[in-house]
C-alpha positions as CSV (number, residue, x, y, z in Angstrom):
1,M,30.2,-7.7,-13.5
2,A,27.4,-5.3,-13.7
3,L,27.9,-4.3,-10.3
4,N,31.3,-3.4,-10.3
5,A,30.5,-1.6,-13.8
6,F,28.1,0.8,-12.0
7,L,30.6,0.8,-9.1
8,S,33.6,2.4,-11.1
9,S,31.4,4.4,-12.7
10,P,30.6,7.7,-11.1
11,L,27.5,8.7,-9.1
12,T,24.5,10.1,-10.6
13,I,21.2,9.5,-8.6
14,Q,18.3,10.6,-10.4
15,P,15.4,13.2,-8.4
16,F,12.7,10.1,-8.6
17,S,15.0,8.0,-6.7
18,L,15.8,9.9,-3.9
19,F,12.3,10.7,-4.0
20,I,11.3,6.8,-3.6
21,G,14.5,6.4,-1.6
22,A,13.5,8.7,1.3
23,C,10.4,7.0,1.1
24,M,12.1,3.7,1.7
25,C,13.3,5.5,4.8
26,F,10.8,6.0,5.9
27,S,8.9,3.7,5.6
28,F,11.5,1.2,7.3
29,G,12.0,3.0,10.2
30,L,8.0,2.7,10.2
31,S,8.0,-0.7,10.5
32,F,10.8,-0.4,13.0
33,F,8.5,1.5,15.2
34,L,5.6,-1.1,14.8
35,W,7.3,-4.0,15.2
36,R,8.7,-2.4,18.8
37,A,6.3,-0.2,20.2
38,G,3.6,-0.4,17.5
39,P,0.1,-0.2,18.6
40,G,-2.8,-3.4,19.0
41,S,-2.2,-7.3,19.7
42,A,1.2,-8.3,18.3
43,G,-0.2,-10.8,15.5
44,A,-1.5,-7.2,14.4
45,K,1.0,-5.1,14.7
46,N,4.2,-7.5,13.7
47,T,1.8,-7.8,10.6
48,M,2.0,-4.0,9.9
49,A,5.5,-4.0,10.7
50,L,6.0,-6.7,7.8
51,V,4.0,-4.6,5.2
52,S,6.1,-1.4,5.8
53,L,9.2,-3.9,6.2
54,L,8.2,-4.7,2.5
55,I,7.0,-1.7,0.9
56,S,10.3,-0.8,2.0
57,M,12.1,-3.7,0.0
58,L,10.2,-2.5,-3.3
59,A,11.0,1.0,-3.4
60,L,14.6,-0.3,-3.0
61,A,13.7,-2.7,-6.3
62,V,12.3,0.7,-7.9
63,I,15.7,2.5,-6.9
64,M,17.7,-0.3,-8.4
65,Q,15.4,-1.0,-11.5
66,A,16.2,3.3,-12.5
67,E,20.0,3.0,-11.2
68,I,21.0,-0.1,-12.3
69,P,19.7,-1.0,-15.1
70,A,22.8,-3.6,-16.1
71,L,21.0,-5.8,-12.9
72,R,17.3,-5.3,-13.7
73,G,17.1,-8.8,-14.3
74,Q,17.9,-10.1,-10.9
75,V,16.2,-7.0,-8.9
76,Y,12.6,-8.8,-10.4
77,Y,13.3,-11.4,-7.7
78,L,13.2,-8.7,-5.3
79,V,10.1,-7.1,-7.2
80,S,8.2,-11.0,-6.6
81,I,7.3,-10.0,-2.5
82,Q,4.5,-7.8,-4.0
83,M,2.8,-11.1,-4.3
84,L,2.7,-11.0,0.4
85,T,1.2,-7.2,0.0
86,G,-2.6,-8.8,0.1
87,P,-1.5,-12.0,2.1
88,L,-0.5,-9.7,4.7
89,L,-3.1,-6.9,4.9
90,Y,-5.5,-10.0,4.9
91,F,-3.8,-11.5,8.0
92,Y,-3.7,-8.1,9.7
93,V,-7.6,-7.5,9.6
94,L,-8.6,-10.9,10.6
95,F,-5.8,-10.6,13.5
96,Q,-7.4,-7.4,14.0
97,T,-11.2,-8.2,13.7
98,R,-11.5,-12.1,14.8
99,S,-10.7,-12.7,18.1
100,N,-7.8,-14.9,19.1
101,F,-6.9,-15.4,15.9
102,T,-3.7,-17.0,14.9
103,L,-1.7,-17.7,12.2
104,Q,-1.9,-21.6,11.5
105,A,0.2,-23.8,8.8
106,T,-3.3,-24.0,6.5
107,H,-2.3,-20.1,6.0
108,L,0.9,-20.7,4.3
109,W,-0.9,-21.3,1.0
110,H,-1.6,-17.8,0.7
111,L,2.0,-17.4,0.7
112,S,2.7,-20.0,-2.6
113,P,2.4,-17.5,-5.2
114,L,5.5,-15.4,-3.9
115,L,7.1,-18.9,-4.5
116,I,6.1,-20.1,-7.5
117,F,6.3,-16.6,-9.5
118,T,9.9,-15.9,-7.9
119,L,10.6,-20.0,-9.7
120,I,9.1,-19.2,-12.8
121,W,11.3,-16.1,-12.9
122,H,14.0,-17.9,-12.7
123,W,13.3,-20.3,-14.9
124,Q,12.7,-17.6,-17.5
125,M,16.1,-16.3,-16.7
126,P,18.0,-15.0,-18.9
127,V,15.1,-13.2,-20.5
128,E,15.1,-14.2,-24.4
129,L,13.1,-12.4,-27.6
130,N,11.3,-15.7,-27.9
131,H,10.4,-17.8,-24.6
132,S,7.6,-19.5,-24.4
133,L,6.2,-17.0,-21.4
134,A,7.0,-14.4,-24.0
135,L,3.5,-11.9,-24.8
136,P,4.9,-10.2,-28.3
137,C,4.6,-6.3,-28.8
138,F,2.6,-4.4,-31.3
139,S,5.0,-1.9,-31.3
140,N,8.5,-2.7,-32.0
141,E,10.4,0.6,-31.1
142,L,8.5,1.0,-27.4
143,C,8.9,-3.2,-26.2
144,D,12.1,-4.7,-24.7
145,V,12.9,-8.3,-23.6
146,Y,11.7,-7.6,-20.2
147,R,8.4,-6.7,-20.5
148,Q,7.6,-9.5,-23.1
149,N,8.1,-11.8,-20.1
150,R,6.8,-9.9,-17.0
151,Y,3.3,-10.1,-18.4
152,L,2.5,-13.4,-17.2
153,H,4.1,-11.7,-13.5
154,K,1.7,-8.7,-14.2
155,V,-1.2,-10.3,-14.8
156,A,-0.6,-12.7,-11.2
157,A,0.0,-9.4,-9.2
158,W,-2.7,-7.6,-10.5
159,V,-5.5,-10.9,-9.7
160,S,-3.6,-10.7,-6.4
161,N,-4.6,-7.1,-5.5
162,L,-8.0,-6.9,-6.9
163,A,-8.8,-10.8,-4.7
164,Y,-7.2,-10.0,-1.1
165,C,-9.1,-6.3,-1.4
166,F,-12.8,-7.3,-2.4
167,I,-11.9,-9.9,0.3
168,I,-10.8,-7.2,3.0
169,I,-13.4,-4.9,1.9
170,G,-16.0,-7.9,2.7
171,I,-14.8,-8.3,5.7
172,L,-14.3,-4.9,7.0
173,K,-17.9,-4.7,5.9
174,S,-19.6,-7.7,8.2
175,Y,-16.9,-6.1,10.8
176,Q,-18.5,-3.0,10.6
177,V,-22.0,-4.5,11.5
178,Q,-20.4,-6.1,14.0
179,I,-19.0,-3.2,16.2
180,K,-22.8,-1.1,15.9
181,R,-24.1,-3.8,17.5
182,R,-21.7,-3.8,20.4
183,F,-20.4,-0.1,20.2
184,S,-21.6,3.5,20.6
185,N,-18.0,5.0,19.9
186,I,-16.0,3.4,16.5
187,E,-13.8,5.6,15.6
188,E,-10.9,4.1,17.3
189,I,-11.7,0.9,15.8
190,N,-13.5,1.1,12.8
191,L,-10.3,0.1,10.7
192,R,-12.1,2.6,7.4
193,W,-8.6,3.3,6.9
194,V,-7.5,-0.7,5.7
195,T,-10.4,-0.2,3.4
196,M,-8.8,2.9,1.8
197,I,-5.6,1.3,0.8
198,C,-7.1,-1.6,-0.4
199,W,-9.3,1.2,-2.6
200,C,-6.3,2.8,-3.8
201,Y,-4.7,-0.5,-4.8
202,I,-7.7,-1.4,-6.5
203,L,-7.7,1.9,-8.3
204,G,-3.6,1.4,-9.0
205,T,-4.1,-1.8,-10.4
206,L,-7.3,-1.0,-12.8
207,L,-5.2,2.0,-14.0
208,A,-2.0,0.0,-14.4
209,I,-4.0,-2.5,-16.6
210,L,-5.4,0.5,-18.2
211,F,-2.0,1.5,-19.7
212,E,-0.6,-1.3,-19.9
213,A,-3.2,-2.0,-22.4
214,G,-2.4,0.9,-23.8
215,Y,1.3,0.2,-24.2
216,F,0.0,-1.7,-27.0
217,L,-0.6,1.0,-29.0
218,G,2.7,2.3,-28.6
219,N,2.0,4.7,-25.4
220,E,5.4,4.5,-23.3
221,F,3.7,5.2,-20.1
222,N,4.9,2.5,-17.1
223,S,2.4,0.8,-15.8
224,G,4.7,0.5,-12.2
225,H,4.4,4.1,-11.6
226,M,0.7,3.1,-10.3
227,H,1.9,0.6,-8.0
228,E,4.4,3.4,-6.3
229,L,2.0,5.3,-6.3
230,A,-0.6,2.6,-4.0
231,M,2.7,2.3,-2.0
232,L,3.6,5.7,-1.3
233,V,-0.1,5.9,-0.8
234,T,-0.2,2.9,1.6
235,T,3.2,4.5,4.0
236,V,1.0,7.2,4.5
237,L,-2.3,6.0,5.6
238,I,0.0,3.6,8.6
239,A,1.6,6.4,9.2
240,H,-1.4,8.0,9.6
241,Y,-4.1,5.7,11.5
242,G,-1.7,2.6,11.7
243,V,0.4,3.2,14.7
244,R,-2.6,5.5,16.3
245,Q,-4.7,2.0,15.9
246,V,-5.9,0.5,19.2
247,T,-6.0,-3.0,20.2
248,I,-9.5,-3.8,19.4
249,H,-10.1,-7.2,21.0
250,A,-10.0,-5.7,24.4
251,E,-13.9,-5.1,25.0
252,E,-15.7,-7.4,27.4
253,N,-17.8,-10.0,26.2
254,E,-18.9,-12.2,29.1
255,E,-22.3,-12.9,29.5
256,P,-24.1,-12.0,33.5
257,Q,-23.5,-15.0,35.1
258,N,-27.5,-15.3,36.9
259,Q,-29.2,-14.0,33.4
260,P,-33.2,-15.2,33.7
261,A,-34.0,-18.2,32.0
262,A,-35.8,-17.7,28.4
263,N,-39.7,-18.9,28.2
264,V,-38.8,-21.0,25.3
265,S,-42.1,-22.2,25.1
266,S,-43.9,-19.2,24.1
267,S,-45.6,-19.6,20.7
268,N,-44.8,-15.7,19.6
269,K,-41.5,-16.4,18.8
270,K,-40.4,-12.8,17.0
271,Y,-36.5,-14.3,16.7
272,Q,-36.7,-17.7,15.5
273,T,-32.8,-18.2,15.2
274,S,-32.8,-16.6,19.6
275,S,-34.1,-17.6,22.3
276,L,-35.6,-14.0,23.1
277,T,-39.0,-14.3,23.1
278,E,-41.8,-11.6,22.0
279,V,-42.9,-10.7,25.0
280,D,-39.7,-11.1,26.6
281,A,-38.3,-8.4,23.7
282,A,-41.2,-6.1,24.9
283,S,-40.8,-6.5,28.4
284,L,-36.8,-5.6,28.5
285,W,-37.7,-2.9,25.6
286,Q,-39.8,-1.2,28.6
287,Q,-37.0,-1.7,31.3
288,L,-34.1,-0.1,28.6
289,Q,-36.3,3.2,27.7
290,Q,-36.5,3.3,31.6
291,L,-33.0,3.5,31.7
292,M,-32.6,6.1,29.4
293,V,-34.5,7.8,31.5
294,T,-33.0,7.5,34.8
295,E,-29.8,6.9,34.5
296,Q,-29.1,8.6,30.9
297,P,-26.4,5.8,30.5
298,Y,-26.3,7.1,26.8
299,L,-24.1,10.4,28.5
300,E,-21.2,8.2,28.8
301,A,-18.8,8.6,25.7
302,G,-17.9,4.3,26.3
303,L,-20.7,3.1,26.6
304,K,-20.7,-0.4,25.7
305,V,-23.7,-2.6,24.7
306,S,-22.3,-4.8,27.3
307,D,-22.4,-2.2,30.4
308,L,-26.0,-1.8,29.6
309,A,-26.5,-5.6,29.8
310,K,-24.7,-6.5,33.1
311,R,-27.2,-3.1,34.5
312,L,-30.7,-4.6,32.9
313,D,-28.9,-8.3,34.2
314,V,-29.6,-9.7,30.6
315,S,-27.1,-11.2,28.3
316,V,-25.5,-9.0,25.4
317,S,-27.6,-10.5,22.4
318,H,-30.6,-10.0,24.0
319,V,-29.6,-6.5,24.6
320,S,-29.2,-6.1,20.6
321,E,-31.5,-7.4,19.3
322,T,-34.4,-5.7,21.4
323,I,-33.2,-2.6,20.5
324,N,-32.6,-3.8,17.1
325,G,-35.9,-5.0,17.2
326,H,-37.9,-2.3,18.8
327,A,-36.1,0.8,17.0
328,G,-34.9,-0.5,13.9
329,L,-31.3,0.5,14.5
330,S,-28.2,-1.1,15.9
331,F,-26.7,0.2,19.1
332,Y,-24.5,2.4,17.7
333,D,-27.1,4.6,15.9
334,F,-30.0,4.0,18.7
335,I,-27.7,5.5,21.8
336,N,-26.3,8.1,19.2
337,K,-30.0,9.3,18.5
338,Q,-29.7,9.4,22.3
339,R,-26.9,11.5,22.3
340,I,-28.4,14.0,19.5
341,E,-31.6,14.2,21.5
342,A,-29.7,15.0,24.6
343,A,-27.7,17.6,22.4
344,I,-30.9,19.6,21.4
345,R,-32.0,19.5,24.9
346,I,-28.4,21.7,26.1
347,L,-29.3,23.9,22.5
348,E,-32.0,24.7,23.7
349,D,-31.4,25.4,27.5
350,P,-31.1,29.4,27.8
351,N,-28.6,28.1,31.1
352,K,-25.8,26.7,28.8
353,A,-25.7,29.0,26.2
354,H,-22.4,30.2,27.6
355,L,-21.5,26.0,26.1
356,S,-19.7,26.2,22.2
357,A,-20.8,23.4,20.0
358,T,-18.2,21.4,20.7
359,E,-18.8,21.8,24.5
360,V,-22.3,20.9,23.9
361,G,-21.1,17.4,21.9
362,F,-19.0,16.4,24.9
363,E,-21.4,17.0,27.2
364,A,-23.7,14.1,25.2
365,G,-21.3,11.9,25.4
366,F,-19.7,12.2,21.7
367,N,-15.9,11.7,21.7
368,S,-15.7,13.1,18.6
369,V,-16.3,16.5,17.5
370,S,-16.7,14.9,13.7
371,T,-18.8,12.4,14.1
372,F,-21.1,14.8,16.8
373,Y,-21.2,17.0,13.9
374,S,-21.9,14.0,11.4
375,H,-25.0,12.3,13.0
376,F,-26.6,16.1,14.3
377,K,-26.8,17.0,10.5
378,N,-28.0,13.3,9.7
379,Y,-30.8,13.7,12.3
380,Q,-31.8,17.8,11.8
381,G,-30.5,18.4,8.3
382,C,-28.3,21.3,9.6
383,T,-25.0,21.8,12.4
384,P,-25.4,22.0,15.7
385,K,-24.7,26.0,15.0
386,Q,-27.5,26.3,12.7
387,Y,-29.9,24.8,15.1
388,R,-28.9,27.0,17.6
389,S,-28.9,30.5,15.4
390,N,-32.4,29.1,14.2
391,K,-33.9,28.5,17.6
392,N,-32.5,31.8,18.6
393,A,-33.7,33.6,15.7
394,A,-37.2,32.0,16.4
395,T,-37.4,33.0,19.7
396,V,-36.6,36.6,19.2
397,S,-39.3,36.4,16.5
398,L,-41.8,35.4,18.5
399,K,-41.5,38.0,21.4
400,S,-41.2,40.8,18.9
């Protein structure tokens, strides 16, 4: 009946609904692209396609609530799918950060809140003022029967968002450490954009809780707008970063076939959990330093720790442990420090004064201008252009 009444009435759509509708169409198209031709492993791209599709469905629910108030109760069945946001992002991160990860039957419990709260809402329908799950409002002027009956669902969504986002941030923090042990360039695989999504949801959730608490005091602001804003930011981040995300597990991880046996009987062990002795590490450190001088592998933009391990005929873990123990740096920081030193030599070379700062960065082995500037300023306290200008000024001063 409500649907028939809506169809027979003049069509009027609010500007806000038009905006959300445009976002919905964009998210739907994005999900189709990610499913058909998106980058990354099949599991990762399909999961991200589902995230985009979920955002489209939630946007549809927002429009239906605004334009068809009579169907508000039925629309909340669709709103229950917001309980999938956290699990889907969690699965995406696992697909990207753990090699050979596959969904198992044991992962289905992550989907159980969707079923539980859909059934709870079905039990609450039709909504009543005195339902056992309804919470009374302090402001009778603003309170409505749906908001009274939706508190439990809102709290569940808040808890789910916060829990999954903090879990994902923890996984990505550990992952950041791992990739710095193996890669010299991590711009394309660091997944920081997923961390940005999580912080967006955390901020949106905290604001929603704040506004919902204010609702008791007579605040008319709808806390649901925070969720809509989070959806919009998520769509933008997926469109900008997700469609360009490369496959992360394409790196080589094999050990050399003729790796020399470690001296496990040595009494001088630096790494108690490793077969690498302090004597072996010192010898390997000398070989590594010599390799840096003779072959300058750091000038290779895509250098990985496995590349050095092959050249030195040792294991990846031994190279990583040696760099960490003797240089006090991760492989990523160690190689980029070498690149900064190479960039300084180029900047000070009068025969290469014609090279721009960007060209200097690429010649030194960086594959990102922003990364080059960031590392250079971190080590030297100024930009490459400022460093060259200061050196040129100092040279002129000495000559005069």
